[in-house]
N, C-alpha and C positions, 0 to 999 in steps of 0.2 A: 180712244183705245191707246194703250201703251204696251209696247212689246219690250221685254227685258231679257237679256242674255248674259248670264254670269260666266266667268272664266277665271282661271288662275289658281284653282285649288290644287292640292297635291299633298305629298308626304314631306314633313319637315321635322327635324329634331327639335327637342325642347331648347328654347333660347333663340331659335332661328326666326326668320322673317318670311312673310309671304304677302304678295300684293294681289288682291282680288279686283276684277273689273266687272262692271255692269254696264253694258251698252244698251242705251234706251232709244226708242224711236216711236213714232206714231201719234204723238200728241205734243202740243206746245209745251215745252218743258218749263217755261217760265211760271206756269201755274201748278207745277207738280212738286210733290215731296217724294224723295227716294230714301229708302231705309234698307239697312241690312238686318236680317234676322238670322238666327241659327237654331238648329235643333240637333241635339245629341241623342243617341239611343236611349230610350226610356225617359226622356225629359220632354217637357213642353217647349214649344217654339219660343224663343227668347229674343226680345228686341236688343240689338247691338248698338246701332247708331243711325241717325237720320240727318238728311240735309235737304234744305229747300234749294231748288235749282236757281230761282231768280236771284236771291241774295247771298246764297252760300251759307246761310245760318245753319248751325249744327247743334245737335243734342246727342250726348253720349250716354248710353246706359252704363250701369256699374261695371259690367264685364269689360268694357272697352276703355274706360278712363285710364289714361296714363300710358297705354300700350298701343292702342289703335288710333288711326287717323283717317277720317273720311275727307275726300276732296272730289272736285268735279272738273272736267275739261270740256268747256263749251264747244270747242271746235270738233271734238270727237263724240259729243253727246254721251259721255261716259262718266260714270262715278267709280271711284276707286276706294278700296279699303286697304290701307297699309297696316299690316299686323306685325308688330315687333314683340320681342320677348315672349314668344309663344310658349304655352304650357300645354301639357297633355289634356287638361280640362277644356281647352279651346277646341278640341276635336269635335266636329259636328258637320252637318250639311249646312252650308251658308246660302241663304236666299236673298236675292234682291227683290224689293217690293216698291210699288209706287201707288200714290193716291192723288186725286185731283184737288189738291189743297196746298196752300203755302204754309200750313201749320204742321209741325212734326208731332206725331203721337206715337205711343208705345204699343197700342192695342193692335194685334194682328188682324182682327176682323175689319178694321177701318182701312186697310189697304186692299185695293181692288185688283191690282195687277201684280203678277209674280213671275219670276224667272224659274228656270228648271232646277236650280240649286247646283252647287259645286262642293265637292267633298274636301274638307280640310282634316288632315290627320297629323297629330303631333305626337311623336314618339318620345319616350323617356330614355 
């Protein structure tokens, strides 16, 4: 079992930055992949970026490349999503998800554990 708790969402003006946190517990993280997804109103849930806990290998979706950075803090068992140059189209509920594998995939159904989500709103 993996428990995930997201935090850090809020209201930001376009061009601003926001740092999301995902605190993980409950399972040996060395065997876990953690990913960020987001879902905007009327849109399907979208893979943003993933990271393997053991090696720190990352894979970025198209929406995150060049603006977002994922990282992990071993001491805090926390994954971060640093979001820069935010745009109104980044507005969504952002979810942290985990699966018991060292491989990063983009398919939502392959992630077994989910946080509650945190709202990110980017105003123009």
